[in-house]
C-alpha positions, -999 to +999 in steps of 0.1 A: +602-262+378+588-298+376+558-305+362+536-307+398+546-275+401+539-258+368+501-278+375+497-258+409+508-226+398+483-231+368+459-243+392+467-212+414+463-191+385+430-200+376+415-200+412+427-164+415+404-152+382+375-177+393+381-157+428+376-121+411+348-134+391+331-147+426+339-111+444+321-095+413+293-113+409+284-105+455+300-079+465+295-044+450+321-024+450+326+014+455+351+021+435+370+047+455+404+062+438+417+069+474+408+035+483+431+019+457+458+042+459+457+043+500+457+007+504+479-006+473+506+020+491+501+006+527+502-030+512+538-021+492+548-005+523+546-032+544+560-059+518+590-033+520+597-038+555+589-070+557+608-098+573+630-132+555+610-162+575+639-192+577+649-186+538+621-197+523+593-173+527+587-139+539+561-125+565+551-093+565+521-067+574+504-065+536+473-084+549+461-057+573+456-029+544+443-057+523+415-068+547+413-031+557+398-027+524+376-055+525+361-046+557+359-008+545+334-026+514+365-017+488+366-049+472+387-036+441+414-017+466+415-050+483+427-067+450+449-045+437+467-042+471+470-079+472+486-081+435+509-049+447+521-066+478+528-102+456+549-082+434+565-068+453+577-091+479+588-114+448+607-084+436+624-086+470+635-121+465+656-113+435+641-146+418+643-151+381+619-178+386+590-162+365+567-189+387+573-167+416+560-135+398+529-155+386+519-177+421+526-146+448+505-121+432+471-151+422+478-163+458+475-131+480+441-121+454+427-154+462+433-141+500+419-111+493+388-119+476+376-148+502+384-117+529+354-098+509+334-120+508+340-133+543+339-096+555+312-081+534+279-091+554+293-068+584+294-038+561+273-011+575+265-025+610+280-012+641+317-011+650+319-045+665+305-063+638+333-050+616+360-055+644+342-095+640+340-096+604+380-083+603+394-111+625+370-136+608+389-122+575+423-122+592+420-160+603+403-168+569+434-152+551+456-170+569+443-203+567+448-197+528+476-175+523+498-199+542+481-228+530+490-217+496+524-207+506+533-241+523+522-264+491+541-245+469+573-246+498+567-280+501+569-290+459+600-268+456+618-283+486+605-319+483+588-317+520+555-322+531+534-291+531+517-300+567+554-301+578+561-268+566+530-256+574+532-268+614+570-260+616+574-225+598+540-208+591+517-220+622+529-202+646+518-167+627+479-179+634+478-154+663+497-122+645+468-129+618+439-125+645+452-098+658+455-082+621+419-086+612+410-068+645+434-040+632+423-045+597+384-040+609+396-005+627+412+007+599+381+001+572+357+015+601+378+044+600+383+049+564+346+046+562+335+071+585+368+103+578+368+097+539+397+080+542+425+101+555+413+081+591+437+053+584+464+073+591+461+074+630+463+037+630+499+033+615+516+035+652+502+002+660+509-017+629+543-003+630+547-017+669+537-054+656+555-053+629+587-043+658+573-075+678+574-095+648+606-091+640+616-098+672+599-133+672+609-140+639+647-132+645+646-157+677+623-185+665+645-177+631+675-184+657+665-213+670+651-232+641+683-230+626+701-241+655+681-272+656+686-277+619+722-276+627+718-304+658+697-324+637+722-325+607+754-330+633+734-363+648+724-375+613+757-376+601+771-389+637+743-418+630+759-424+600+796-423+609+782-452+636+762-471+611+790-472+589+815-485+617+793-509+626+788-518+589+829-526+584+829-544+621+801-568+615+816-578+579+849-585+599+837-606+625+817-624+600+850-630+580+865-642+614+839-666+619+837-681+583+874-688+587+870-705+619+838-722+613+851-737+578+822-764+575+796-735+567+809-716+538+789-686+531+763-693+557+762-659+572+756-642+543+728-667+527+710-668+560+709-631+562+697-627+530+666-653+535+659-642+568+655-605+557+634-617+531+613-633+553+611-607+576+599-585+552+566-602+545+563-606+581+573-570+595+584-545+568+593-519+590+613-544+613+633-556+581+641-519+572+663-518+605+700-520+593+707-535+628+687-565+626+710-577+596+737-570+618+722-593+644+715-620+614+746-613+601+769-619+638+745-647+653+771-672+656+800-647+664+805-667+695+819-695+683+851-668+683+854-680+718+847-719+714+878-744+712+889-756+679+891-787+690+853-784+697+843-763+664+860-786+642+852-820+659+842-843+627+822-862+650+799-861+678+803-842+705+804-854+740+782-837+774+812-814+784+819-806+747+785-797+743+781-774+772+813-753+759+792-754+727+761-739+740+778-709+756+784-690+720+753-675+723+760-658+753+798-647+747+781-638+708+759-612+732+789-598+751+811-594+717+784-573+703+771-554+737+809-545+740+813-536+704+786-509+706+757-526+685+718-519+689+704-539+714+684-556+689+713-570+676+724-586+711+690-600+720+692-615+679+727-631+690+714-645+727+684-657+715+693-675+681+692-713+690+658-707+711+629-727+699+588-724+698+581-749+722+605-734+746+633-766+741+657-742+729+691-727+749+704-710+764+673-694+782+649-719+767+622-688+759+589-702+740+564-688+717+561-648+719+586-641+746+613-650+713+622-620+696+602-618+662+631-608+643+647-642+659+619-665+656+623-658+616+659-662+612+657-695+632+633-710+597+661-692+574+688-708+594+673-746+594+666-740+555+700-726+548+717-762+570+695-787+556+699-779+524+739-771+519+760-794+508+783-809+541+815-829+540+793-857+561+761-853+533+745-837+507+723-811+507+682-818+508+665-806+478+644-775+483+609-783+485+619-809+507+635-791+532+607-766+532+586-794+537+605-804+568+603-771+582+567-767+577+562-807+596+582-785+626+554-753+624+543-750+661+570-769+678+605-755+666+592-729+648+571-697+649+537-707+626+537-672+614+577-670+601+572-706+586+539-691+566+559-662+551+587-686+539+562-709+522+545-679+505+582-669+489+588-675+456+611-711+455+634-691+427+638-664+451+653-686+482+670-706+462+689-676+447+696-659+480+707-698+493+724-700+460+714-732+451+724-746+418+699-746+396+697-781+383+688-790+419+660-762+417+647-777+383+646-814+401+622-802+425+595-790+403 
């Protein structure tokens, strides 16, 4: 049992003790021995025939005799019936966990005590008031009981209590309104017939239980099917992502092998672009497809002839026209490989500029995808700081200043600002710059 669960169980036990004390202060008890016996027996019987709910809890009609005792002005009987129901439901689960034997009775005692406080003002009034009070007590019982159960399940299964309540328990609310109305009638029957009139109302609960069992069976089957389908989709998604990861790595290696002058560029720029994007849009940065786009930005160079790709000197106009087709070629490659559209967007637009003077589409400003605008900054910084055969790499701080100088023209100012805020030593590590060059900048 986790510390959170221990704390929660202890809090419920204390709350149960406080509820009993509050009840003793504000609600007078008649102390009928018949009430203690009858309502406790009915609560135990209801729990014995209760229905398992999704393998994590049970649903039964034990709330009816508990709330009925409250409506009959028998708070002691309500508490005893609630405690008995809590013990029986735990025993039915065949659990060896002590916390469940403590939590279940204590939670139901809290619900019973509050139900007594809600129903008490209608005691001695006409039947309609008693029935309304029973309905209110039933709803209160539902809210407390299922709220506490949802928290307990959430702590035990590492889920959100709100999600447990919404997906597994909220549908029971109409039933508890009906429980409350029936409980009001049972309480009034007990009061008017010295107790034995309650037996005349056992048929409706039995019918309700049969209907409830049918609903639980159908909904449990649907929930299991949905969970199974969700699990299969999750596994299929993981398989696709792993396939994309393998494909991206292979294509990136192919790019590096052909474009020998930029060894390690795709990996370095992917790391830096992701770090910048985490400052600009953390949710987008968490999408692994975005990193695939960064990694594969130059994949279209696979379709560029070696004579052009590896030409040591300047390209002619005709050769430049061929080179400029690589974003479109890359877009076709990643689209046919089944990557997410965001990957294709990055590959197609990675040479666009903030001022609209880029290619192949001449996009400008925010019409360029955000991931691409961030990537452009990382790509340029790596190109400037990397040593090439025809020139030495620029010092990091000088390169950053150059990037800042082109903010608002070549680069998105937001992306530039994010780069500027990054720790320089982190940038150096991401770009795999040698330490000597970094020290010379400081």
